[in-house]
N, C-alpha and C positions, 0 to 999 in steps of 0.2 A: 246646345240649348238644354238651360238649366231645368227647365221643367216639362222636357220631353217625355220625362215618366210620372208627369202628374196625370190623375184620371181626368178623361174629359179633352185632353190636348188631341188636337185633330191630326198632330203631324209626330207623332213621337216616334224616337231614334231608335232602330232596330242596330245590335251593335250583333257581328258575326265574326267568325273565327277567320283567319286569310287561308287562302285556298292551300299553301304547303306548310301547313301546321296540322293536318288532319293525321289520325293514325296509320290510314291508308295510304298516304304519299310516305310513312316517316317511312314504314315497311318496305315500300317499293324502293327507297333511297338507299335502305341498307343491304337492302338484298344486290343490287347493281354494285355497291360496293365490295360485298365480299366477292361476288363474281369476278369483281376486276383484281383484285388480290388475289385470289384462288388462279386465274387465269395466269395473272403474271408470274406467281410461284410456279404455276406447271410449266410454262416456258422456260424461266430459269432454270430447273430441272431437268428438262430434255433435251436443254442446249448445254449444261453441265453433263449429263449423260452422253451426250454425242461427241463435246468434247474429250470425255475421258476414253470413249470407246476410240476413237481417231487415234488418241495417245498410246491408246494399248495396242492397237495392232500395228502401229508405225516402230513402237518403242524397241529396240533390241533385247533380244532374252539375253539375259546374265546368268551364267550355270552358275556363279557362285552367290547370286541370292537365295536368301532362304524361301522367299514366296513372293510373287506378283503381285502388286500391291491394285491391281485393278481386274485383268484375268487370269485364270489360272492356264498355265501352260500346257499345251494338250498337243504338242506336234511329236510325242513318241507313239501315239496312234500310227500315225501312218508308215513309219519304221518296224513297229512290231508282225512277229512274223507268226506265231502261235496266237491260236482263237483262244480267246478265254470265256468262251461261252459254256455253260452246262452240258452234261451229255444228253442226248435225247431220251425223255419218261417214257418209260416202257408202257405206261398207261396211258397215253396221249400220241398223237401222231404229230410229225413235225409240221411248221407253218403256225402261219397266224392264228388259224382256228385251233387248231392243238394248244398254242400258247393261251389262247384266251380260255379257253378251256379250264386248263391248269389252272390260272389264276383264279378263276372263277369258283373253282372247286376249293381253293387254298382260304380264299376270303368269306365264303358261305357261312362256316362252321361259327365263325366270329360274328357275324352279322347277326345270326341268330341267339348269338350270347347277349348282344348290346340290346337288343329290341325285346328279351326277355323268353323268346322261344328255347327249349330246352335248354334252360338258364342254369340245370345242376348237372347236366352234362359236359364231362372234362373233355376238354381239345386239345390235345396234344399237337404240340407244334411238328411240321410236317420237316420231315428229311430233307437236308438240301442236297439238291443232287449233285453230284460230283463233276468235276471238271471233265469237258470232251477231251482235253489233252491228258491228262491224267491218268483217265479210263482205258485210253489210247494204249498207253504204254503199258497198264497192269494187265492190259489182254496179251502182249507181247513176252511178260515175263509169266503171266499163267502158262501161256502155249510151251515156254521153256520147261516148267515143271511140270506138263501133261506128258511131253515127249520122254522125260528123262525118267519119272517116276511114277508113270501110269495113273496120274490124277490121283493116287490113292496118299501119296505120302504129305506130310507138312510141307508148306511151303519156305519154312525158314529152314530146312536141313540141308547140309553139306551137300548129299548127293543130287540134290535139285538144280543140277547144273548139266549142261549140255557135254558132250565127248570132248574133253582136251585134246587137241589136235597137236601131235607133235610130229615133226619131220626126222627120217633117217637118212645118214648120206654117208655113203664109202669112199671117199676120195681115190681108194685104188681097183674099183669095179666100175662097169658099163652098168646102164639102166637096167636091162634084163634080171641080171642077177640081184642087183638093190631091189627090184620090186618082191622078189622072191622073199629076200629077207625081211623086209618091211611086212609081207603078208605073213610069216613066221612069229616076228615079235609082237604083231597085234594080237594073232589067237593065243599067244603065250598070256599077253595081258589079261584077254576074257577069262582065261581058264584061272589065272591068278586071282581076280575079280569075283569069279564064283565062288572059289573057294574061302574069299576072305569077309571078315567079320567088319569090316567096317565101310563108312557109306562114301568111300571119294567116287570121284567122276569116274567115268571108263575113259580110256586111252583110245584114240585113233591115230594109227601113225600113216604119215605121208612119207614124199620121197624128196628128198632137195639134191640136185646135182652137184657135187663137188669135184667132178672128175678133171681133172688136168693133163693128166698122161700115162701111158702104159709104165708100169714097173718090172725090172727084175727083181730077184731075191735080194742082192746086196742093195740097191737103191730102195726097196720096201722096206729093209729093216731100218736104214737110216732113217727115211720119212716117217716111219712108225714112231720109232724113238725120239725125234726130233722136231714130232708137227706141233706146234701151240696155235690153237685158234684163236681167230682176229676177233676180239671183244668189242663188238660195236654196240651190242645190248648193256653193255656195262653202264653205269650211273656216269654222269657229266655234270661238274658245275658248271655255271657261269653266272657272270656278275651277282644277280638278283635271285638266283636259284639252283634249280636240280633237274636234271633231264633223261629220259630213256627212249632208247627206240623201241617201238613196237612192232614183236617179230614174232614168230611161234619158235617154242623152244625146238631145239636139235640135239638129236643124239649123234653122235659121229664116231664111226667105228673104224678104227686103223688095225690093220693085219700086218702078223709079221716082226712082230716086236722081238727084241733081243732080251734077254735075261737080265740085262741092264736096266730094262722098264717094268718086266714082269717076275715079280717074287717066285723064288724057286718052288716049285709045285704046285704053280696055279698057271691057268689058262687065261684069265681075262684080269683086267685093271682097270674099273671104273673111277674118273676124276672127276670130282664136282668142283667149279670155282665160284665165282661173284656173279656169271651172269646167269642165264637160263640155260646154256650149252652144257651137256654132259660126253664126254670124252670117254669110250670105250676103246683100249688097246687089249691086242690076244696076240699071244705066242702063234696062234694057227695062222698057217699063210693064204694065200688067194686060192690055192689050190685045195684046201680043204673045206669047201664050200658046205658040203653036206653036214660036217661036224659044227661048223660056226652056225648052220641053219638050225641044227637041233638044239643048239645052248641057248639062241636066242629064241626057242619056242619053250625051253623047257625051264633052265635055272635063271637066265638074266632077269626075266620081267619081274621077279620077286625082289631082286636086288634093286632094279629101278624104282620099284612101288613102294621102296622104302625110302628112296631120296626125293621122290617127285610127290609123296605124300608125307609129309612131316606131321606126327602126329602132335595134338596140343593137349596139356596137360588141363586139370580142373581149375587151376588158377587164369586160365582164361576166360574172365568176366568182363570182355570189352573195353577195359581201360583204355584210357588214351591219356598222353602225357602232353602237357599244354604249354608247360614251363619248366627248365631244370634249374637249379639256383645248387652251385657247388660253394661253397665256405671253407676255406682254410685257416685253421686256429693254429698258429706258432705260439706254444707255451709260453717260453721264453727264448727271443732269438739273438739277446746277449749271449747265452749259456752257448751258442754254438761259435762265438767271438774266436777268429785265432790272429795271429800276426804272420804276416807275412816277410820272410826273410832275406827276400830280393827282387829282382828285376824277375824273377820267374812265376814269383808269387803276384795272385792281386793287388792289384793298388801301385804295383810297380815300386816296392818297397816301402809303402804305407801301411797303416794296420788297416785290416779285415775287418769293419765293424760292424755291428746288429743289423744296420740301415742296409749295409751291401749285402747280406747274406737273407734279407728281408724282400729286398728286391729281386735277386737272384731267386727266390722262391716263387713270386708271383709270376714272374718272365717264363718258369718249367710250369707253372699252373697253367698259366694262359696256352703255351704250346703244346701241353699235354692234351687238354679237353680239346682243342682242334683236332688232332692227330688221332684221339681215341674215341671222341666221343660223337664229334659233328656229322659223321657219315651215317654214324647209327640212328641219328634225327632225323636227319635227309629221308632216312628210307622210311622211318617212321610218317614223318609228316607225307610223303607219297600217297603210301597206302589208305592214311587217313581219308584223303578225298576232301575235296571242298579248297584246294591249295591251286587247283588247275589255273594257271596264266592265259588270259583272255586271247580266243582264237577267232579267226577271220571265220566266223559261221556260214559265209555263202561263198565259200572254197570248196574244194572237193572233199569227201568225208574220209574219215580216219581209214588207213589201211597199212599191212606191212610194209613196213621202214619208214611211216612217220614217225614224228620226233615228240613224245609228249612232256611238257614243260611244266614243273610246278613249283611254286613258292616255299622257302621256308618258313615254316610256320611255327614250331618249337623255339621259343625264346630261353636262351643261355644266359645264365649272369654269375661271374665268378668272382667271390671276394676273398681277400687277405685279410686277417687280423692278427695283431702281435700283442705278446704280455697278458693273455687272457688265462692266467693259471687257475689249475683245480682246485676246489675247494680242499681245506686241510681233513684228511682224515678218511678221503674216498680211496684213497692208493691202497691197496692192500700188498703189504711188504712181506714175500713169502720165508717161511723158515728155512726151507731146504737151499743149498747153496746155489742149484744149478736152476732154480724156478725162475719165472719171470713174475716181475709185477704184475699187476693186474687191478683192475677195476671193475665193478657190477655193470651189469646193462643197464638196470635200472636207476642207479647215479647219474650213468652218462647221458642217459633220457632226460632227467631235469636239470641237468647244466646246460645241456645243448639248448634245450626249450628257453632258458633264462638267457642266453648268451647271444641269442638272434631272433630278431621278428618274424615269428611265423604267420605266412599266408594261409590261408581259410579256401583254398581253389582246390578241390578236390583231384584235380587234371597236374598238380603240382608235384614233383618231386624235389624233395629236400635233402643234400647230401653234406656231411660234414666231413673233411677230411683233419686229424688232430696230428700237429706234430709237437711229441712231448718234450720237454728240456731235458737236457742231458742228464742229471738227477734220476728223471723218470724213464730213461732209457731203455729201451727193450719193455716197453709196457704191452699188456693185450687184454683185451676187455672178456669178462666171463659169464656165460648165461649161468647161473643159480641154480635152475630148476632143472639142469642136466648135468651141469660140472664142467662143462667144455669150455676152453679157452680159445680166442681167435684174433684175429687182425680187423675185423670186419664185422657188424652186425645190422639187421635190422631192427631199428629203436621201435617200443611200443606206443600209441597211439595216445598221446600227451591229452590232457581232461583240460577244460576250461576252469578257469577262475570261478565263474558260477556255476561250476557244475556241468556233467553231462560232456561228451567226447568231442577233442576237436575234430574238423571235418580232415584235417592233412592226414592223410594214411603212410603216405608214402616218405618215410624218413629213413634214412641210415647214416652209418659213421662206419669210416676206416681210420685205422692209427697207422702214422708211417713215421717208422723209426727211421729217423736218417742215420747214416753213418758218419763218425766224426772227421771233419775235413782237418788233413793235413796241414800243415804251414805253408809249403809251396806249392801247394794245388793250383794249377790255372784255372781260369776264368773257366773256359770252354770243358775243361773237365768236370770241372764244378758243376756246371749248369748241366751237361750231358745226366751227371751223376743225380740230381733234383728231379730231372725230367722221368728218368729211369724209375726212379722210387713212384712218385708220383703217379706214371702210367700204369705201373702195377697196382696200387691201390685202387685206381679208377677202374681196374676190373671187375671190382666188385659191385661197381655203380652199374657197368654194362649187363653183368651177371644179371643182376637184380630186374634192370630194365626190360629185359628179355625174360626171366620168370613171370614178371605181372601180365606179358601176353602170351604165356602159357607154352613158352618154350624151355627149353632145358638152358642153364648159366652158359654153357659153351656147345657148339655143334658136335652131337653124340656120336661118339667112336662106335658104332653098332656091328656085332659079328654076322656078317653075312655068308654067303655060299662059301664051301670048303674051297672050288676052285675059283674064287673071284674075292679080288680084294679091292677096298675103296680110299681115296685119297682125296680128303678134305682141303679147301683152304688153308693156308698157314695161319692165317687169323682168325680161329674157328669161334672166337666171341662176336664177329660181326655177324649181322643178320644177310644169311644167303638169300638166294633168289628165292628160292625154293618155300626157305620159313618164311619169309615174306609172301608169297603165296596164298599158305597154309593158314596166316593171319589176317589174310585179306576174304578168303573164304569164309572164313568163321564168322564175321560179321558184315558181308556185303548186303545180304536180304534184312538184316534189320536196321543198318545204315539206309537202303533204298526205300522203306517202308514211311522212316521218318521224313524224308526227301518230299517223296510223295503224298506225304499227309500235308507238308508246310506249302507246298506249292499248288495244292487243291484250295489250300485256304486262301492262299495269293490271289488263285485264278478269280475265287469266288468273291473276293473284294473288289478285285478290279470289274469281272461284270456289274456288281449291284451298283456300285459308286463311281464307275467310268465317268458318269457324269459332272461331278462335281470334283473329283481328283484332280489334282495337279500332274500329270504325265509328262515329264519332259523327255526327249532324246535322249539323254543321258541315262536315265532310268530305263527307258526301252531297249537300250544297246547291252546294259549288263543284265536284262530279264533274256533278251535272246541269247547270251552267251550261256548264260546257265541251262537255258533249254535245250539250246544244242548241245552242249555235254552231257545233258541228261540220256539223251538221245542217243547219243554215240557209244555211253558207257553200257545202254542195253544190246545195243548193235554189236560192242564186242564180245558181251555175252553169248550171244545167238552165233557169232561167228567163231565161238572154241577158243580165243584169245585166253589166256592166264589171266584168271581174275584179278589179279592187283593192278593191271591197266585200265580196268572198268572200273575200280575201287578209284583210282587216283582220280576219275574226272567226277 
């Protein structure tokens, strides 16, 4: 109707919007669409989560994977032995109410600070409660300290140990007389300690039955002279480590020895071997029990105390050898070149070349290190601790006769280098005919620093064996400050290129003046000669390692009582059982405090973040092994075993 909008038209046309085009309708339509999309997304997300959860809980755990893609592995909590909870608070009671009150007390000051109440008041961090496990062990150690020192001494002093238990055995005596001997010896030790100025533990004497049969005078003399203790507690090697038997030390008294064993004019002879046992031989017979008992109470304790408690020097600063590097430098292998004259010489008539000489020298170096140094490093690895092989912590507790196995933890590196000549001008040729050529300590320190790549680990010991050429044979090193000359020297600490001091402080050098090889020398003899010369030179290295642990370069041959002589083992530069015991005792509490601190932090981390951290069974087994060994270490201290056993764990 074209005229619908004209005035006067009785039927005007009214145009209205369709019902589905109003704003209200459009809002409802969009809201429905959004709801549909969100619902679909939520359903898809729930399905994805459900599928992922089902996959994660049914997927086998791979120990080699670095992280689980969906759920953290918490299977270790089911096998964890020790509780990671903190120790009970002294201010609040145990239980839920006490925990709520403690939490409220911790967060209330922070809430006040956020809302402006007491805004200027400093709110210190509340101290973290220690682990209940660590606190339990600390109480055990504190009890040991209190029992030994009356609670007044420092907890790190060496006298804060329980009495050392030592057994006395006399194979030729029955139990009643043996007990009286043990009581006399213990009284003697008590009197000796009362007069001593050192802080050594007390000694508690027990008895061990070694009686086999009764002896007449003839068989007793023979038995006393020929007796050899079965060394069960001596260290033993196995493919991947080193082990010792856990046992109380034993003093073995043998009576009726002949003058073939006891020196003239003396009554007793004390023998100290590589294990914990000490053998005492006396010329007094079993019928002279009163005289023997008198000597056990008055004279023998002083000698035994000097053996059982080896004093350490001030050089014992807790050094730890972590790696040993030995480098042999042959200045000129060709200068040792000789010619074999026939079948008896090396090479079956061929010339003995510089390479042949160098190969034999390298073989001699390896075998010398193995025979002279390896056992020393195994002993040190044992007392350093932290190297014990995993044990079955569900099995029986450690007791006398158990074997403690330890991994070799000190790395050894041996290298050989040839044709590295000394710089011109540093070798001083003496004017006197019988004097030796020599080089200064400072020049050798600079030369060795240039000749090798020094590491920067304070636990490394770097040692150089220098073989001079034939032209520089009979070479020695001179200390200009004192004017003394020798074949070995501790090198001064080198300086860094940019200033300051290199952290490697354990550096030494030994000079090996090899004898000239004859033309007809056999290979075996030449190898034996080189091995002997290198072993002798490595003795300086062994003495240095002993000295940084506070020991003398070799077992000290002290003067003891007039009627008693002491015989040490043949290899006096190796560590004896009682030297290891003194070193272990000097550092046990320091290391224990460090272990307590690290364990406390680990327990707090597991307690606070246990809900989010991955904790697989492999980690739990390692933690169980560590806590078991820590408990056993303190238990061995409480039982009076030598500290080196506790330190090894």
